C-alpha positions as a printed NumPy array, in Angstrom:
array([[-115.849,   52.915,  -16.907],
       [-113.631,   50.004,  -18.14 ],
       [-113.879,   47.826,  -20.722],
       [-113.054,   43.851,  -20.295],
       [-112.239,   42.225,  -24.009],
       [-113.463,   38.831,  -24.034],
       [-111.635,   37.158,  -27.314],
       [-114.28 ,   35.349,  -29.104],
       [-111.311,   32.397,  -29.836],
       [-110.377,   32.298,  -26.39 ],
       [-114.139,   32.452,  -24.665],
       [-116.983,   31.057,  -26.172],
       [-120.585,   32.463,  -26.422],
       [-121.731,   30.429,  -23.344],
       [-118.643,   31.47 ,  -21.164],
       [-119.232,   35.218,  -21.751],
       [-122.481,   35.092,  -21.365],
       [-121.869,   32.966,  -18.043],
       [-119.769,   35.788,  -16.66 ],
       [-122.051,   38.34 ,  -17.317],
       [-125.077,   36.858,  -16.022],
       [-122.857,   35.84 ,  -12.682],
       [-121.703,   39.661,  -12.563],
       [-125.543,   41.018,  -12.898],
       [-126.687,   38.944,   -9.921],
       [-123.666,   40.083,   -7.314],
       [-125.115,   43.342,   -6.304],
       [-122.341,   43.996,   -3.681],
       [-120.389,   47.264,   -2.811],
       [-117.262,   45.28 ,   -3.219],
       [-117.844,   43.467,   -6.155],
       [-116.987,   45.241,   -9.445],
       [-120.281,   46.118,  -11.247],
       [-121.09 ,   45.41 ,  -14.868],
       [-122.766,   48.374,  -16.183],
       [-123.32 ,   47.185,  -19.714],
       [-122.162,   44.695,  -22.833],
       [-120.351,   45.966,  -25.691],
       [-120.253,   43.356,  -29.275],
       [-118.466,   44.837,  -32.126],
       [-116.43 ,   43.136,  -34.911],
       [-113.262,   42.953,  -33.423],
       [-115.005,   41.076,  -30.205],
       [-117.157,   41.341,  -27.203],
       [-116.318,   43.794,  -23.814],
       [-117.742,   43.925,  -20.584],
       [-118.249,   47.112,  -19.67 ],
       [-117.592,   47.372,  -15.795],
       [-117.263,   50.316,  -13.666],
       [-114.077,   52.171,  -13.206],
       [-111.793,   51.563,  -10.526],
       [-108.853,   54.338,  -10.799],
       [-106.734,   52.986,   -8.323],
       [-105.81 ,   49.938,  -10.445],
       [-105.167,   46.317,   -8.497],
       [-104.011,   45.341,   -4.879],
       [-101.328,   43.599,   -7.247],
       [-100.344,   47.148,   -8.111],
       [-100.535,   48.424,   -4.268],
       [ -98.081,   45.568,   -3.442],
       [ -95.78 ,   46.159,   -6.055],
       [ -95.54 ,   49.923,   -5.166],
       [ -94.054,   48.864,   -1.565],
       [ -96.999,   51.058,   -0.527],
       [ -96.881,   50.678,    3.673],
       [-100.434,   49.379,    4.944],
       [-101.502,   50.173,    8.158],
       [-102.792,   47.109,   10.392],
       [-106.386,   48.57 ,   10.036],
       [-106.2  ,   49.073,    6.38 ],
       [-105.182,   45.793,    5.854],
       [-107.829,   44.128,    7.808],
       [-110.287,   46.493,    6.316],
       [-109.412,   45.288,    2.624],
       [-109.393,   41.592,    3.869],
       [-112.718,   42.11 ,    5.465],
       [-114.51 ,   43.505,    2.467],
       [-112.831,   40.708,    0.197],
       [-114.108,   38.2  ,    2.099],
       [-117.722,   40.228,    2.591],
       [-117.895,   40.112,   -1.254],
       [-117.092,   36.339,   -1.517],
       [-119.533,   35.46 ,    0.905],
       [-122.361,   37.256,   -0.758],
       [-121.187,   35.567,   -4.086],
       [-121.417,   32.31 ,   -1.794],
       [-124.813,   33.263,   -0.762],
       [-125.838,   33.071,   -4.301],
       [-123.79 ,   29.922,   -4.71 ],
       [-121.243,   31.385,   -6.881],
       [-117.647,   30.438,   -6.061],
       [-114.981,   32.954,   -7.634],
       [-112.291,   30.181,   -8.183],
       [-109.362,   32.804,   -8.997],
       [-108.994,   35.2  ,   -6.36 ],
       [-105.339,   36.846,   -6.639],
       [-104.33 ,   40.45 ,   -6.15 ],
       [-104.677,   41.178,  -10.079],
       [-108.532,   40.69 ,   -9.568],
       [-108.966,   42.825,   -6.738],
       [-109.72 ,   46.512,   -8.085],
       [-109.399,   49.192,   -6.162],
       [-110.818,   52.727,   -5.378],
       [-109.655,   55.513,   -3.205],
       [-112.297,   56.593,   -1.332],
       [-111.624,   59.304,    1.578],
       [-111.536,   57.008,    4.013],
       [-109.068,   54.841,    2.568],
       [-108.812,   51.881,   -0.057],
       [-112.015,   50.131,   -1.46 ],
       [-111.663,   46.521,   -2.969],
       [-113.809,   45.204,   -5.955],
       [-113.911,   41.572,   -6.767],
       [-113.495,   41.39 ,  -10.344],
       [-113.331,   38.853,  -13.232],
       [-115.44 ,   35.854,  -12.468],
       [-114.786,   34.101,  -15.945],
       [-113.762,   31.091,  -14.46 ],
       [-116.426,   31.347,  -11.286],
       [-118.631,   28.009,  -10.72 ],
       [-121.805,   27.376,   -9.396],
       [-121.468,   25.678,   -5.833],
       [-123.252,   22.587,   -7.132],
       [-120.99 ,   22.232,   -9.944],
       [-117.986,   21.961,   -7.479],
       [-119.738,   19.136,   -5.307],
       [-120.517,   17.2  ,   -8.605],
       [-117.401,   17.665,  -10.026],
       [-117.882,   19.589,  -13.383],
       [-115.676,   21.664,  -14.651]])
């Protein structure tokens, strides 16, 4: 398990609940699962599945040589996750290597899209709401 700490001053309760609602509605093998939430005197945390291989940014900074097949598999998996979210009318709005968590499976890297903190519903984007 991994904890995502959400500072009360930086993330209002409605933002916290919004991200939680998005995560709970997105059941996909390439989206980080939210296992539960924790509220304590020092703040709130989302309890997420643990991805032992770090982030895609970590992998890129290690100068790991990926094969073309590995690169295409990572890209395809992330696109499948985003397509799943879009079918649920959720737009991530912050895709970057830091928000792609990795696990290492026997057949290679498995990405998990995370951090739906600034995600928006597609209707909000069409109507110009922030």
